[in-house]
C-alpha positions in Angstrom: 141.4 218.2 50.7 138.3 216.1 48.8 137.6 212.5 50.5 135.5 209.7 49.1 131.7 209.8 49.6 130.7 207.0 52.0 128.5 203.8 50.6 126.2 204.9 52.9 125.7 208.7 51.6 125.6 207.1 47.9 123.4 205.0 48.5 121.0 207.3 50.7 121.5 209.4 47.4 120.3 206.9 45.1 117.5 206.2 47.2 115.8 209.9 47.4 116.7 209.6 43.9 114.5 206.5 43.2 111.6 208.1 46.2 111.7 211.2 43.7 111.0 208.7 40.4 108.1 207.1 42.0 106.3 210.5 43.5 106.8 212.1 39.5 105.3 208.9 38.2 102.5 208.5 41.1 101.5 211.9 40.8 101.5 211.9 36.9 99.4 208.7 37.0 97.0 210.9 39.5 96.9 213.4 36.8 95.9 211.1 34.2 93.5 209.1 35.7 91.6 212.4 36.4 91.5 213.4 33.4 90.2 210.1 32.2 86.8 210.7 34.3 86.4 213.7 33.5 86.8 213.5 29.6 84.8 211.3 27.2 86.8 212.4 24.1 90.7 210.3 23.4 89.7 207.7 26.0 91.8 205.8 24.2 95.4 208.0 24.0 94.9 208.4 28.2 95.0 204.9 28.9 97.7 204.0 27.1 99.8 206.7 28.5 98.3 205.7 32.0 99.9 202.1 30.6 103.2 203.8 30.1 103.6 205.0 33.7 102.3 202.1 35.5 104.6 199.9 32.7 107.6 202.1 34.4 106.4 201.9 38.2 106.0 197.9 37.5 109.4 197.9 36.2 111.0 199.8 38.5 109.3 197.1 41.7 112.6 194.9 42.9 110.1 192.5 45.1 107.7 192.3 42.1 110.8 191.4 40.0 111.3 188.8 42.8 108.4 187.3 43.1 108.2 187.6 39.1 111.4 185.2 39.2 109.5 182.8 41.8 106.8 182.3 39.2 109.2 181.4 36.7 111.0 178.9 38.7 107.5 177.4 40.1 107.0 173.6 40.3 103.1 173.5 41.9 100.8 172.5 38.6 97.3 172.9 37.9 95.2 173.2 35.0 92.7 175.9 33.3 89.2 176.0 32.3 90.5 174.2 28.7 92.5 171.6 29.9 95.8 173.4 29.5 99.1 173.1 32.3 99.9 176.3 33.8 102.3 177.0 36.7 101.6 178.7 39.7 103.1 180.6 42.6 101.2 182.8 45.5 102.4 186.3 45.6 101.5 188.2 48.9 101.9 191.1 47.7 99.4 191.3 44.8 96.6 192.8 46.1 98.7 195.5 46.1 97.9 195.8 42.3 93.8 195.0 42.7 92.8 199.0 42.2 95.3 198.6 38.5 94.6 195.2 37.6 94.4 195.4 34.1 97.0 197.7 33.4 98.7 194.8 36.2 97.4 192.3 33.7 98.8 194.0 30.1 102.0 194.3 31.9 102.7 191.0 33.1 101.3 189.0 30.3 103.3 191.6 27.4 106.2 191.7 29.2 106.3 188.5 31.0 103.8 186.1 29.4 101.9 185.3 32.9 98.5 185.2 33.9 97.1 186.4 37.4 94.3 184.4 39.8 93.7 187.4 41.9 91.1 184.7 43.9 94.0 182.9 45.2 96.8 185.3 44.8 99.0 183.4 42.5 100.8 184.6 39.7 100.8 181.8 36.9 102.2 180.8 33.3 100.8 178.2 30.9 103.0 175.5 29.9 101.9 175.4 26.6 101.5 171.7 24.6 101.8 169.3 27.0 102.3 165.8 27.1 100.0 164.4 29.6 99.5 161.0 31.4 96.3 159.9 32.5 96.2 156.6 34.0 93.8 157.0 37.3 90.4 157.5 34.5 87.1 155.2 35.2 88.0 153.1 32.2 90.9 152.2 31.7 91.3 151.6 27.7 91.1 155.6 28.4 94.6 155.6 30.1 97.7 156.7 28.4 99.6 159.7 27.3 97.7 162.6 25.7 98.4 165.4 23.5 96.1 168.1 22.1 93.2 166.1 23.5 94.5 162.9 21.5 95.9 159.6 22.8 99.1 159.5 21.6 100.9 156.1 23.3 97.7 153.9 24.6 98.8 152.4 28.7 98.5 149.1 27.5 101.6 149.1 25.3 103.6 150.3 28.8 102.0 147.5 30.5 104.2 144.1 31.9 103.3 140.9 32.0 101.3 141.2 35.2 99.5 143.6 33.5 101.0 147.1 35.8 102.6 150.5 34.5 105.8 149.3 33.6 107.1 153.4 34.3 110.4 152.7 32.9 108.8 151.7 29.1 106.7 154.2 29.4 108.9 156.9 30.7 111.4 155.6 26.9 108.1 155.8 24.9 107.9 158.6 25.2 111.5 160.1 24.9 111.3 158.3 21.3 107.9 160.1 20.4 109.8 163.8 21.3 113.3 162.2 19.2 111.0 161.6 16.2 108.6 164.5 16.4 111.4 166.8 17.1 108.7 168.7 19.6 110.3 168.4 22.9 107.4 169.2 25.0 106.9 169.4 29.3 105.5 166.0 30.7 103.2 166.0 33.1 100.6 163.1 35.5 97.2 164.4 36.1 94.8 162.7 38.7 90.9 162.7 38.3 90.8 164.8 40.7 92.4 167.6 38.9 96.2 167.2 40.7 99.2 168.0 38.2 102.3 166.2 39.1 105.4 166.9 36.8 107.4 163.9 35.4 111.3 163.4 34.7 111.0 161.2 31.4 114.9 160.4 31.6 114.3 158.3 34.5 115.7 155.1 34.2 116.2 155.4 30.3 119.2 154.5 29.8 121.2 156.7 26.8 
């Protein structure tokens, strides 16, 4: 009489098959790296093959898949040298990919539209065009809502009678601009010190 395999047997087989696949891939990578060092011709062809082999390693990593999922849902933000907003997620295992950083960066950019901040062990995701709220400028006339470095709503348009910022009115103006333009980007407040905070413009806005 034949007995069904125990689930642990199936898990063990799957684990060994994955280990064998990784071993085969790592062997191919090692051989391609040796070939790359020993030849001056067909360099692009070898690098393309290496990229494919590394892609297979990256795609097969559950740890990396989890880190990317966390990065896609990250709620910590910063600004790059061009003033664009990005979210970031600190990935403790990032240093494991330092030896193949070019191939890792290529894969991450092509597959997930993400970048890498190696100095801070972070995966980053550019937020694209965004509304930027500036409210602590040295010159109050520079405060307002910005899009592509252009002030589209001056702060004077949403101050109350006391001269204080009316956040509900501000949010209504941003929502109206979105509706009128048909463009619904993220909204962030950026301080003069570079701190970035996501802003919910629907808070306090009645539908």
